[in-house]
matplotlib code that plots the C-alpha trace (Angstrom):
import matplotlib.pyplot as plt

x = [-113.5, -114.4, -114.5, -114.8, -112.1, -113.2, -114.6, -112.3, -112.4, -108.6, -107.1, -107.5, -107.0, -106.7, -107.0, -106.2, -104.3, -106.4, -104.2, -107.1, -107.3, -103.6, -103.9, -106.5, -104.8, -101.4, -103.1, -105.1, -102.0, -99.7, -97.6, -96.3, -95.3, -95.9, -92.3, -91.8, -94.5, -94.5, -97.3, -98.4, -96.5, -95.5, -92.0, -90.7, -91.8, -93.8, -96.6, -97.6, -99.9, -97.7, -94.4, -94.4, -92.1, -92.6, -91.1, -93.2, -92.5, -90.2, -91.4, -90.4, -91.5, -93.3, -94.3, -97.8, -98.1, -101.3, -102.9, -103.7, -101.5, -103.0, -101.7, -100.9, -101.1, -98.8, -95.8, -94.9, -96.7, -95.4, -95.7, -94.6, -91.8, -91.5, -88.1, -85.6, -87.5, -86.1, -89.0, -87.6, -86.6, -86.4, -86.3, -84.9, -85.9, -83.2, -83.1, -86.6, -87.8, -90.7, -93.5, -97.0, -98.2, -96.3, -96.1, -98.7, -99.7, -101.0, -101.8, -101.4, -102.5, -101.8, -102.8, -102.6, -102.6, -103.9, -102.5, -99.1, -98.6, -97.3, -98.1, -97.7, -97.6, -97.6, -97.4, -96.7, -95.6, -94.6, -92.2, -92.9, -90.3, -92.3, -90.2, -92.3, -91.3, -92.8, -92.3, -93.2, -92.6, -93.5, -93.0, -93.2, -92.5, -91.3, -93.2, -90.3, -87.4, -88.7, -86.4, -86.6, -88.4, -87.8, -88.7, -88.3, -88.3, -88.2, -87.8, -88.5, -87.6, -90.0, -87.5, -83.8, -83.6, -81.0, -82.1, -80.8, -82.2, -81.5, -82.3, -82.3, -82.4, -83.7, -84.0, -85.8, -88.1, -90.5, -92.8, -95.8, -99.4, -100.5, -104.0, -103.4, -103.8, -101.3, -98.3, -96.1, -96.8, -95.8, -92.7, -91.7, -92.0, -90.1, -86.5, -86.7, -83.5, -79.9, -77.2, -74.8, -72.9, -73.2, -71.4, -71.3, -71.3, -71.2, -74.0, -75.7, -75.4, -76.4, -77.5, -77.6, -79.6, -81.0, -84.1, -83.5, -85.6, -86.5, -82.9, -83.9, -81.2, -82.2, -80.3, -81.6, -79.7, -80.1, -78.5, -79.2, -79.2, -78.8, -79.6, -79.5, -79.8, -77.2, -74.0, -74.5, -72.5, -73.4, -72.1, -72.9, -72.6, -73.8, -74.3, -75.7, -79.4, -79.3, -77.7, -78.0, -77.2, -77.2, -77.5, -77.1, -77.5, -78.8, -81.6, -82.7, -86.4, -87.5, -84.4, -84.9, -83.1, -84.1, -83.1, -84.0, -83.7, -83.3, -84.0, -83.1, -84.3, -83.5, -83.8, -83.0, -82.9, -79.9, -77.7, -74.7, -74.6, -72.1, -74.4, -77.3, -75.2, -74.1, -77.7, -78.9, -75.9, -76.8, -80.4, -79.3, -76.9, -79.7, -82.1, -79.6, -78.7, -82.4, -82.9, -86.2, -87.7, -87.3, -88.5, -91.6, -92.2, -91.7, -94.3, -96.8, -96.2, -96.7, -100.0, -101.1, -100.8, -102.7, -105.6, -105.9, -107.1, -108.5, -110.4, -114.0, -116.2, -119.4, -121.8, -124.3, -122.4, -119.2, -118.4, -118.2, -116.2, -113.5, -113.7, -113.3, -110.2, -108.8, -109.5, -107.9, -104.9, -104.3, -105.0, -102.4, -100.0, -100.5, -99.6, -97.6, -94.1, -94.4, -92.3, -91.9, -93.7, -97.3, -99.9, -101.0, -104.6, -103.6, -101.1, -98.1, -100.2, -100.1, -99.6, -103.3, -103.5, -99.8, -99.2, -100.6, -102.1, -105.5, -107.9, -109.0, -106.2, -107.0, -110.7, -111.2, -108.0, -106.5, -109.7, -109.4, -105.6, -106.1, -108.4, -106.5, -102.8, -102.3, -98.5, -99.2, -101.6, -99.0, -96.5, -98.9, -99.7, -96.0, -95.5, -98.3, -96.8, -93.4, -94.9, -96.3, -93.8, -94.8, -98.4, -97.6, -95.9, -98.9, -101.1, -98.9, -99.1, -102.9, -102.8, -104.1, -103.0, -101.9, -101.3, -103.1, -102.3, -102.3, -105.3, -103.0, -99.3, -96.5, -94.0, -96.1, -96.3, -99.6, -99.8, -103.5, -103.9, -107.7, -108.6, -112.4, -111.9, -108.5, -107.5, -111.1, -111.6, -110.1, -111.8, -108.5, -107.1, -109.9, -109.7, -106.1, -106.9, -109.7, -107.2, -104.9, -107.9, -109.1, -105.7, -105.5, -109.1, -108.8, -105.3, -105.5, -102.0, -101.1, -97.4, -98.1, -100.4, -97.7, -94.9, -96.8, -100.6, -100.9, -99.0, -101.1, -104.3, -103.2, -102.2, -105.3, -107.4, -105.7, -106.5, -110.2, -110.4, -108.9, -111.2, -114.4, -116.3, -119.1, -122.2, -124.1, -126.2, -123.1, -123.2, -120.0, -119.7, -117.3, -117.6, -115.9, -115.2, -115.8, -117.0, -116.6, -119.0, -116.8, -119.9, -121.0, -117.8, -116.9, -120.0, -121.1, -121.5, -121.0, -122.5, -119.7, -117.0, -118.6, -119.0, -115.4, -114.0, -115.9, -114.7, -111.1, -111.4, -112.8, -110.2, -107.4, -108.6, -109.0, -105.5, -104.0, -105.7, -104.0, -100.6, -100.6, -96.8, -96.4, -99.4, -97.8, -94.6, -96.6, -97.9, -101.4, -103.1, -106.2, -107.7, -107.0, -108.5, -111.6, -111.9, -111.6, -114.3, -116.5, -116.4, -117.0, -120.0, -121.5, -121.0, -123.9, -125.6, -128.0, -131.5, -134.4, -137.4, -139.8, -138.4, -137.3, -133.8, -130.3, -129.0, -125.4, -124.5, -126.4, -129.1, -128.3, -132.0, -132.9, -130.6, -132.2, -132.7, -130.4, -132.2, -131.9, -134.5, -132.1, -129.0, -126.2, -122.8, -120.9, -118.8, -120.4, -117.1, -115.8, -119.1, -120.7, -119.3, -118.5, -120.4, -123.5, -122.8, -122.1, -125.6, -127.6, -128.7, -126.4, -124.0, -120.8, -120.3, -121.8, -121.4, -124.2, -124.6, -120.9, -121.6, -124.3, -121.9, -119.0, -121.3, -124.0, -125.0, -125.4, -128.6, -131.8, -133.0, -135.7, -133.3, -131.0, -133.9, -135.2, -131.8, -130.9, -134.2, -133.5, -130.0, -130.2, -132.0, -129.4, -126.2, -124.5, -121.6, -119.0, -116.5, -115.6, -115.6, -119.4, -120.8, -119.3, -120.7, -124.1, -124.0, -123.3, -126.1, -128.5, -127.8, -128.3, -131.7, -132.9, -132.5, -130.5, -131.0, -129.9, -126.9, -126.0, -126.1, -123.9, -121.5, -121.1, -120.4, -117.7, -116.1, -116.0, -114.8, -111.6, -112.4, -115.1, -113.4, -116.7, -115.1, -113.1, -109.8, -108.4, -105.5, -104.2, -104.1, -106.4, -108.9, -107.4, -110.0, -112.9, -111.3, -111.0, -114.7, -115.5, -114.5, -116.3, -119.6, -119.5, -118.1, -119.5, -122.6, -123.9, -121.9, -123.0, -119.5, -119.0, -116.3, -118.0, -115.6, -114.0, -116.7, -116.9, -120.5, -122.1, -125.6, -125.5, -128.1, -128.0, -129.7, -131.9, -129.4, -126.6, -126.8, -123.7, -121.2, -118.2, -115.3, -112.3, -110.6, -108.2, -109.4, -107.2, -104.5, -107.0, -108.4, -112.2, -114.4, -118.0, -120.3, -123.8, -126.0, -129.4, -131.0, -128.1, -124.9, -121.9, -119.0, -115.7, -112.5, -109.9, -106.9, -105.6, -104.0, -100.7, -99.8, -98.7, -101.7, -104.1, -104.9, -108.4, -111.9, -113.1, -116.5, -118.5, -121.9, -124.0, -127.1, -128.0, -126.4, -122.9, -121.4, -118.2, -115.9, -113.3, -111.1, -112.7, -116.1, -118.4, -121.4, -124.5, -127.5, -130.5, -130.0, -132.4, -134.4, -133.9, -137.1, -136.9, -138.9, -139.4, -139.7, -136.5, -135.3, -134.7, -131.5, -131.0, -132.3, -129.8, -127.7, -129.1, -126.3, -125.0, -127.3, -125.8, -126.8, -124.7, -121.6, -122.1, -123.8, -125.4, -122.3]
y = [-38.7, -35.4, -33.6, -34.9, -34.1, -31.7, -33.0, -32.3, -34.2, -34.5, -34.6, -35.5, -32.4, -32.1, -28.4, -28.7, -31.3, -33.6, -35.6, -37.9, -39.4, -39.7, -43.5, -43.0, -40.2, -42.0, -44.7, -42.3, -40.2, -43.3, -43.3, -46.3, -47.7, -51.4, -52.0, -49.5, -47.8, -45.1, -44.2, -40.6, -39.8, -36.3, -35.5, -34.9, -38.4, -37.4, -37.6, -40.7, -43.7, -46.1, -45.4, -47.4, -48.0, -51.3, -53.3, -55.7, -59.2, -58.3, -60.2, -62.1, -65.5, -66.1, -69.5, -71.0, -73.4, -75.4, -76.8, -79.9, -80.7, -81.6, -83.0, -80.4, -77.4, -74.5, -74.4, -70.7, -67.4, -64.5, -60.8, -57.7, -55.8, -52.0, -51.5, -48.6, -45.3, -42.7, -40.2, -38.6, -34.9, -33.4, -29.7, -27.6, -23.9, -22.3, -25.0, -26.4, -29.3, -28.7, -30.8, -29.8, -30.8, -27.9, -24.2, -22.8, -24.4, -21.5, -23.4, -27.0, -28.5, -31.7, -32.5, -35.9, -35.0, -37.9, -36.3, -35.3, -38.4, -36.4, -35.6, -31.9, -30.3, -26.7, -25.4, -22.4, -23.0, -20.8, -22.5, -22.3, -19.6, -17.6, -18.1, -18.5, -20.7, -21.8, -25.3, -26.8, -30.4, -32.5, -36.3, -38.8, -42.5, -42.7, -44.7, -44.1, -45.2, -48.2, -48.1, -44.3, -42.1, -38.4, -35.5, -31.8, -30.0, -26.2, -24.1, -20.3, -18.0, -15.3, -13.8, -14.3, -17.9, -20.6, -23.7, -27.2, -29.9, -33.6, -36.0, -39.6, -43.3, -45.2, -49.0, -51.0, -48.2, -48.9, -51.8, -50.6, -51.0, -54.4, -55.6, -59.0, -59.7, -62.6, -61.8, -63.9, -61.4, -58.5, -60.3, -60.9, -57.1, -56.1, -55.4, -57.6, -56.5, -57.3, -54.8, -56.1, -52.9, -49.2, -46.6, -42.9, -42.1, -38.7, -36.6, -39.4, -43.0, -46.6, -49.1, -52.9, -55.2, -58.8, -60.3, -62.6, -65.6, -65.3, -64.3, -61.5, -58.8, -55.1, -52.1, -48.6, -45.4, -41.6, -38.8, -35.1, -31.9, -28.9, -25.3, -22.4, -18.6, -18.4, -20.1, -23.6, -26.6, -30.2, -33.4, -37.1, -40.0, -43.6, -46.3, -49.8, -48.8, -45.2, -42.6, -38.9, -35.9, -32.7, -29.2, -26.1, -22.4, -19.1, -17.6, -14.0, -13.2, -14.6, -16.7, -20.4, -23.7, -26.3, -30.0, -32.6, -36.0, -39.1, -42.5, -45.8, -49.3, -52.9, -56.3, -59.9, -63.4, -64.5, -61.5, -60.5, -57.5, -55.9, -56.3, -54.8, -51.9, -51.2, -51.5, -48.9, -46.6, -46.8, -45.9, -42.9, -41.8, -42.1, -40.1, -37.3, -37.3, -36.9, -34.3, -33.3, -31.5, -34.5, -37.0, -34.9, -34.5, -38.2, -38.8, -36.5, -38.1, -41.6, -40.6, -38.6, -41.8, -43.8, -41.4, -41.2, -44.8, -45.1, -42.0, -42.2, -39.1, -38.9, -35.9, -35.5, -37.1, -35.2, -37.5, -40.5, -38.5, -37.9, -41.4, -43.2, -41.3, -41.8, -45.5, -45.8, -43.9, -46.3, -49.4, -48.2, -47.5, -51.0, -52.8, -50.5, -51.7, -55.0, -56.8, -60.2, -59.6, -60.0, -57.2, -57.3, -56.9, -53.5, -52.7, -51.0, -48.8, -50.6, -53.8, -55.0, -58.8, -58.9, -57.8, -61.0, -61.4, -63.2, -64.0, -60.4, -59.4, -61.8, -61.5, -57.8, -55.8, -57.4, -57.0, -53.2, -53.2, -55.4, -52.7, -49.7, -50.6, -54.1, -54.2, -54.0, -56.9, -58.9, -58.3, -59.8, -62.8, -63.5, -63.5, -66.0, -68.2, -68.0, -69.7, -72.6, -75.1, -74.2, -74.7, -78.1, -79.0, -77.9, -80.0, -83.1, -82.4, -82.5, -85.6, -83.7, -83.4, -80.3, -77.2, -75.8, -72.1, -70.6, -68.8, -66.2, -65.6, -63.2, -65.4, -68.2, -70.6, -71.2, -69.3, -69.7, -71.5, -72.0, -74.8, -74.1, -70.5, -71.1, -74.4, -75.5, -72.3, -74.0, -71.4, -69.3, -71.6, -70.8, -67.1, -67.2, -69.0, -66.5, -63.6, -65.2, -65.7, -62.2, -60.8, -62.7, -61.7, -58.0, -57.4, -59.8, -61.0, -64.7, -64.3, -64.3, -67.4, -69.2, -68.4, -68.9, -69.0, -72.3, -74.2, -72.5, -73.4, -77.0, -77.5, -75.9, -78.0, -81.1, -80.1, -79.8, -83.1, -84.7, -82.8, -83.5, -86.7, -87.9, -89.4, -92.4, -90.1, -88.6, -85.2, -83.8, -82.6, -80.8, -81.7, -80.2, -76.7, -73.2, -70.4, -66.7, -66.8, -67.9, -68.2, -71.3, -73.5, -77.0, -77.6, -79.6, -78.0, -74.3, -72.8, -70.1, -72.7, -75.2, -72.6, -71.4, -74.9, -75.6, -72.4, -73.3, -76.7, -75.3, -72.6, -75.0, -77.2, -74.3, -73.0, -76.4, -76.1, -72.8, -74.1, -77.9, -78.3, -76.7, -78.7, -81.9, -80.8, -80.5, -84.1, -83.2, -86.1, -86.4, -88.5, -85.8, -83.1, -85.2, -85.6, -81.9, -81.1, -83.9, -82.6, -79.0, -80.1, -82.1, -79.7, -79.8, -76.4, -76.8, -75.3, -75.1, -75.5, -74.9, -71.5, -70.7, -69.8, -71.2, -72.3, -71.0, -74.6, -77.9, -77.7, -74.0, -73.0, -75.8, -74.4, -72.6, -68.9, -66.5, -64.6, -61.0, -59.9, -60.4, -58.4, -59.0, -57.5, -57.2, -58.6, -61.9, -63.8, -62.0, -62.2, -65.6, -69.2, -70.6, -73.7, -71.6, -69.6, -72.7, -74.0, -70.9, -68.9, -66.0, -64.8, -62.9, -61.6, -61.9, -65.6, -66.7, -63.0, -62.9, -66.0, -64.1, -61.2, -63.3, -65.7, -63.5, -66.1, -68.9, -67.4, -66.1, -62.6, -63.9, -66.1, -63.1, -61.1, -63.9, -64.9, -61.3, -60.9, -64.0, -63.3, -59.6, -60.1, -62.8, -60.9, -59.0, -57.6, -58.4, -58.2, -55.1, -57.2, -57.5, -54.0, -53.6, -57.0, -56.2, -52.9, -54.6, -57.1, -54.6, -52.4, -55.4, -56.3, -52.7, -51.6, -48.6, -46.5, -49.5, -50.0, -46.3, -46.8, -49.9, -47.9, -45.4, -48.1, -49.7, -46.3, -44.8, -47.7, -45.8, -42.2, -42.4, -45.2, -47.2, -50.3, -48.4, -50.0, -47.9, -47.1, -50.6, -49.8, -49.3, -51.9, -52.2, -54.6, -52.5, -49.5, -51.5, -52.3, -48.6, -48.9, -52.2, -50.8, -47.9, -49.5, -53.1, -52.1, -48.9, -49.2, -52.8, -53.9, -57.7, -59.9, -63.0, -65.3, -63.1, -60.4, -57.1, -56.2, -53.0, -52.6, -49.2, -47.7, -44.6, -44.2, -41.1, -38.9, -39.3, -37.1, -38.5, -41.3, -41.5, -44.0, -45.1, -48.5, -50.5, -53.3, -55.3, -52.6, -49.7, -47.1, -46.9, -44.2, -44.7, -41.8, -42.3, -39.2, -37.6, -40.8, -41.9, -44.0, -43.0, -45.3, -44.0, -45.7, -43.2, -44.5, -47.1, -49.1, -48.9, -52.6, -54.5, -56.1, -53.7, -51.8, -52.0, -51.7, -53.0, -54.7, -54.2, -55.6, -52.7, -54.2, -56.8, -55.0, -55.8, -52.4, -51.7, -48.9, -47.1, -44.3, -41.0, -42.0, -42.3, -44.6, -43.4, -45.3, -44.8, -45.4, -48.2, -48.0, -50.9, -51.9, -54.3, -57.5, -57.5, -54.7, -53.5, -56.1, -55.5, -56.1, -57.5, -55.0, -52.2, -53.3, -51.3, -49.9, -46.6, -44.1, -41.5, -38.6, -40.1, -39.8, -36.1, -36.9, -33.4, -31.3]
z = [79.1, 80.7, 77.3, 73.8, 71.3, 68.5, 65.3, 62.3, 59.0, 58.6, 62.0, 65.7, 67.9, 71.6, 72.4, 76.1, 78.1, 80.2, 82.6, 83.5, 80.1, 79.3, 78.8, 76.1, 74.3, 74.4, 72.3, 70.1, 69.2, 68.7, 65.5, 63.7, 60.3, 61.2, 62.0, 64.9, 66.9, 69.6, 72.0, 72.1, 75.3, 76.1, 74.9, 78.4, 79.4, 82.5, 83.4, 81.5, 81.7, 79.9, 78.2, 75.0, 72.1, 70.3, 67.4, 65.5, 66.5, 69.4, 72.4, 75.6, 76.9, 80.1, 81.6, 81.2, 84.2, 84.4, 87.6, 85.5, 82.5, 79.2, 76.0, 73.4, 75.8, 74.9, 77.2, 77.0, 76.6, 74.7, 75.4, 73.4, 75.1, 75.6, 73.9, 74.3, 74.6, 72.3, 72.5, 75.6, 75.4, 78.9, 79.1, 82.0, 82.2, 84.3, 87.0, 86.8, 84.6, 82.3, 83.9, 83.1, 86.6, 88.1, 87.3, 85.0, 81.7, 79.7, 76.6, 75.2, 72.0, 70.1, 66.6, 64.8, 61.1, 58.9, 55.7, 57.1, 59.2, 62.1, 65.7, 66.3, 69.8, 71.0, 74.5, 76.6, 80.1, 83.1, 85.5, 89.3, 89.4, 86.9, 83.8, 80.6, 77.7, 74.4, 72.9, 69.6, 68.6, 65.6, 65.6, 62.8, 62.3, 58.7, 56.1, 53.7, 56.0, 57.9, 60.9, 61.5, 64.0, 63.9, 66.3, 65.7, 69.0, 69.2, 72.3, 72.1, 75.0, 76.1, 78.6, 78.9, 79.9, 80.5, 78.6, 79.2, 77.0, 77.5, 74.6, 75.9, 75.1, 78.1, 78.4, 81.0, 82.2, 85.0, 83.9, 81.8, 82.7, 81.3, 80.4, 81.9, 85.7, 85.3, 87.5, 85.1, 82.3, 84.5, 85.5, 81.9, 81.3, 84.4, 83.4, 80.3, 78.5, 79.2, 78.1, 75.4, 74.5, 74.1, 71.9, 71.6, 67.9, 66.2, 67.8, 69.6, 70.8, 70.1, 72.8, 72.2, 74.4, 74.4, 75.9, 78.8, 77.6, 73.9, 73.0, 70.6, 70.1, 69.9, 68.7, 69.3, 68.3, 68.2, 66.4, 66.3, 64.2, 66.5, 65.5, 67.9, 67.7, 70.5, 71.4, 72.8, 74.1, 73.6, 75.2, 74.7, 77.1, 77.3, 80.0, 79.9, 80.0, 79.0, 76.7, 76.8, 74.6, 76.5, 75.0, 77.1, 76.0, 77.1, 74.9, 74.7, 74.1, 70.7, 70.3, 69.6, 70.1, 67.5, 67.9, 65.4, 66.9, 64.6, 66.1, 64.5, 65.6, 64.5, 66.0, 65.1, 66.5, 64.5, 63.5, 65.4, 67.7, 65.3, 62.4, 64.3, 65.5, 61.9, 60.6, 63.1, 62.4, 58.7, 59.4, 61.4, 58.7, 56.1, 58.2, 58.8, 55.1, 54.2, 56.9, 58.6, 55.6, 53.2, 55.8, 56.3, 52.6, 52.0, 54.7, 53.0, 49.6, 50.9, 52.5, 49.4, 47.4, 50.0, 50.3, 46.5, 46.6, 50.0, 51.1, 52.2, 52.3, 54.3, 54.1, 56.9, 59.7, 60.6, 63.5, 61.1, 58.6, 61.1, 62.5, 59.2, 58.3, 61.8, 61.4, 58.0, 59.1, 62.1, 60.0, 57.5, 60.4, 61.7, 58.5, 56.1, 56.7, 58.7, 56.1, 57.6, 60.9, 62.2, 62.7, 66.3, 67.3, 68.8, 66.1, 67.9, 70.0, 73.4, 75.3, 75.0, 74.2, 74.9, 71.3, 69.8, 66.4, 66.0, 63.3, 63.6, 61.2, 58.3, 58.9, 59.3, 58.7, 55.6, 53.5, 54.0, 53.3, 50.2, 48.8, 49.9, 50.5, 48.9, 49.5, 53.2, 52.9, 51.0, 53.8, 56.4, 54.2, 53.6, 57.4, 57.9, 55.2, 56.9, 59.9, 58.0, 59.3, 62.9, 61.9, 60.5, 63.7, 65.7, 63.5, 64.1, 67.9, 67.6, 65.5, 62.5, 58.9, 57.1, 59.2, 62.3, 62.6, 66.1, 67.7, 69.2, 68.7, 68.2, 66.3, 65.0, 68.0, 69.7, 73.0, 73.8, 77.1, 76.8, 74.4, 73.8, 72.6, 71.1, 69.6, 68.8, 66.8, 63.7, 61.5, 61.8, 59.1, 56.7, 57.6, 56.5, 53.3, 52.6, 53.0, 50.3, 48.0, 48.5, 47.7, 44.4, 43.5, 44.4, 42.9, 40.0, 40.8, 41.1, 42.1, 45.9, 45.5, 43.5, 46.0, 49.3, 49.0, 47.2, 49.9, 52.7, 50.8, 50.3, 54.0, 55.4, 53.1, 54.4, 57.9, 57.1, 55.5, 58.6, 60.9, 59.0, 58.2, 56.0, 57.6, 56.3, 54.1, 52.5, 54.2, 55.5, 59.1, 61.4, 65.1, 68.1, 66.8, 68.0, 65.7, 66.1, 69.1, 71.9, 74.2, 72.2, 72.2, 71.0, 69.0, 65.9, 62.5, 63.2, 60.1, 59.8, 60.2, 57.8, 55.1, 55.6, 55.5, 52.2, 50.7, 51.8, 50.2, 47.0, 46.8, 47.3, 44.5, 42.1, 43.0, 42.3, 38.9, 38.3, 39.3, 38.5, 38.6, 41.9, 43.2, 42.1, 43.9, 47.1, 46.7, 45.7, 43.9, 41.8, 44.6, 47.2, 44.9, 44.5, 48.3, 48.8, 46.3, 47.6, 51.1, 50.0, 47.9, 50.7, 53.6, 56.1, 56.9, 59.8, 59.3, 61.8, 59.6, 62.4, 63.3, 59.7, 60.8, 60.7, 64.1, 64.3, 65.2, 65.5, 68.2, 69.1, 68.7, 71.2, 74.0, 76.9, 76.6, 78.5, 81.3, 80.2, 82.8, 85.7, 86.5, 84.0, 84.2, 80.9, 79.5, 80.5, 80.1, 83.2, 85.2, 84.4, 84.3, 80.8, 81.8, 81.9, 78.8, 76.7, 77.4, 76.5, 73.5, 74.2, 71.5, 72.3, 68.8, 65.3, 64.2, 62.0, 61.0, 60.0, 57.8, 56.0, 55.5, 54.1, 52.1, 50.6, 48.0, 50.6, 52.0, 50.5, 51.2, 53.4, 55.3, 55.9, 57.3, 59.5, 60.8, 61.7, 63.4, 65.5, 66.5, 67.3, 70.6, 71.6, 70.7, 73.6, 71.6, 74.3, 71.4, 69.4, 66.3, 66.3, 65.6, 62.1, 61.0, 62.4, 60.5, 57.2, 57.5, 58.9, 55.9, 53.5, 54.8, 54.9, 58.5, 57.5, 60.7, 62.8, 60.5, 61.0, 64.8, 64.6, 62.4, 65.1, 67.7, 65.5, 64.6, 68.0, 70.1, 70.8, 70.0, 72.7, 74.6, 74.6, 76.2, 78.7, 77.7, 74.9, 77.3, 76.5, 72.7, 69.8, 68.5, 65.0, 63.7, 64.9, 63.3, 60.0, 60.6, 60.2, 56.6, 56.3, 57.7, 55.3, 52.1, 52.4, 54.5, 53.0, 49.8, 49.4, 48.2, 47.9, 46.3, 45.0, 43.1, 40.5, 40.5, 42.3, 43.3, 44.5, 45.9, 47.8, 50.0, 52.3, 55.7, 56.0, 57.8, 55.3, 52.1, 50.4, 50.7, 48.4, 48.6, 46.6, 46.4, 44.4, 42.1, 39.7, 39.7, 39.1, 41.3, 41.4, 42.8, 43.9, 44.8, 46.3, 46.6, 45.6, 44.3, 42.1, 42.1, 40.1, 39.4, 37.9, 36.8, 37.7, 35.8, 33.3, 36.1, 37.8, 37.4, 34.3, 32.7, 34.3, 31.1, 29.7, 31.0, 34.4, 34.9, 38.1, 38.9, 40.1, 41.7, 39.0, 36.0, 34.8, 33.9, 32.1, 33.3, 31.2, 32.6, 33.3, 31.9, 34.8, 34.8, 36.7, 37.7, 39.9, 43.6, 44.5, 47.8, 50.2, 51.9, 54.9, 54.9, 58.6, 61.3, 62.9, 65.4, 69.1, 71.1, 74.6, 77.2, 77.7, 74.8, 72.0, 69.8, 71.2, 69.6, 67.4, 69.6, 72.4, 70.3, 69.3, 66.0, 66.4, 66.9]

ax = plt.figure().add_subplot(projection="3d")
ax.plot(x, y, z, "-o")
ax.set_aspect("equal")
plt.show()
């Protein structure tokens, strides 16, 4: 980026337009509600990096041919499709199109407002012929009306001017830029939609299309409210791949043309074209009935309720203050209204990872949503449960019991073509089970577990029992698995995976105890329960007594060291052979360190300090998932300055485009990791069985950290400042059965909270047991001053 965007606590503002970073800003300014998402393209459509409008779960197939076939290899890939673009509003000033590359752009500003949920734009432009014009637009993707996008576009004349405005729907635009170099992916995105029908309706049109291979049907429609200070004419037309509403008028100085454009989207794999058309027509009618003002107020009310239970305040670091609200806003956008569809690793902000969902979502995103927007977390978990039959089928293909959830997918079928980093990463199954357990623990609700979670827990437990085995000494092992570190693949007894599997088995047995009749209906026997508990209790956790550390998998500490003194180009996976990576002590992302984060009681304080000290010099962070975890554990062992640095890296991965790929979409899990680094790292939040724990500490540069979260139907507030910690229960609870006090373990004291009666305790210093560890040469976390920490 040639210039950093200003730091503001409640918005992201671009004061001038920089055409060289359109790809990044299109992702940063994307709007979504989890069902439909639109990139932050300019209203006029050009110039752009990638035009993007996406629907959750709407994808196309592409072939996955293999030079050498293998049993159980996925047969088809999936990639998210850029659906009908309704953002387009082309403006002609006299005879010349508004194109910021021509004429004179006197001013241009865009503001993404985290409290209003809107993208606002203002510009003043002079055409090549010398005719000035002012334009204001505000765009929203409605949280209240799931299928609706709305744009208010206002043109103001400075001189007498003929204005012609074209509001469009366009399908099968030029293929977008894609992250993959695979030509088959590009081919799948080239002209992917076949026209079914088109209709002009009222003040707009509806287009219906179908994907060529996946057979998904799409309906997209637009409608308009038009207000003008002068007389105007409007006409509407539609063709197979486009529809247009044209408004023409002559404005005198100071006169305005205001067009509110309502967009409606729907898709289905089973419903008729007529049903989809009527669904979108109904969405448009509902949007026009509400009108722009009510849509905007509903947006603000939704976000007011969200921030009341989710806001994080940071004093002493304005960069992080903006970043954490930006992160929470986009995490909410990714999951708020998915309702039966997956959350992609990029949300609906771009085509990165082809729109696939990974373990990132259950591992990093859902814990944040569970504490801040639990209904959104429940949507995501219900989607996973809806794919259980496909996971069972995948397990049968692999000659395994239970269910094997996919490593990467859009609709629930496995699409990962690389076995060591995909299929062998069986921990995805325990990650999903953990997300169900966390939801029950945090919300206190058991209905989701009874409806869906129990069956998922049972089937994932059955998978682990088939994968693992007891040795002659009675210890239980997992061989041939890959943990979070994909540079150490297909190994024995990965500590993270073993702990996750044991937790999964234990959780399944406990859930069966809570729902015995449902468990019997699933065929769970006492013998099976005993086997689960026996394996969980005997799980082998490797330990290198000579070094005093846990190898992240058996024999890892015996591997050769990676040569960090030579020239290394990162990421290593694109610049070094896997055959070499797999035989060296080089770590792509936090693995054993993540185990310490997720299993705080499985390691002593000394072990945590020594393990972190060992793995820091070997971790290259070629994944954006690593920095937030390292921040948490650094904070826990007392390296608070280092934790602060890692917090910046996690928080600014997109705002500063640290990995130079934000143009393909935002890193939703790393954004969620901003909250994790602050709340679980510096705030010391942990969920251990049924208990909420807090053990906060602040780095020297922060003077105050305050955060809110949901727990058992209540809203809690925690404030850390000036040597004290204050915990407040903000309400009596908004869920049935949530009345009464709440208990929280603050450090080693169990405190009881009642509404509006804060409990204050002394902030305890956190002293490290060991000196601050080093990192691989040149891979120190991006220092705070690099990111504008000192504004």
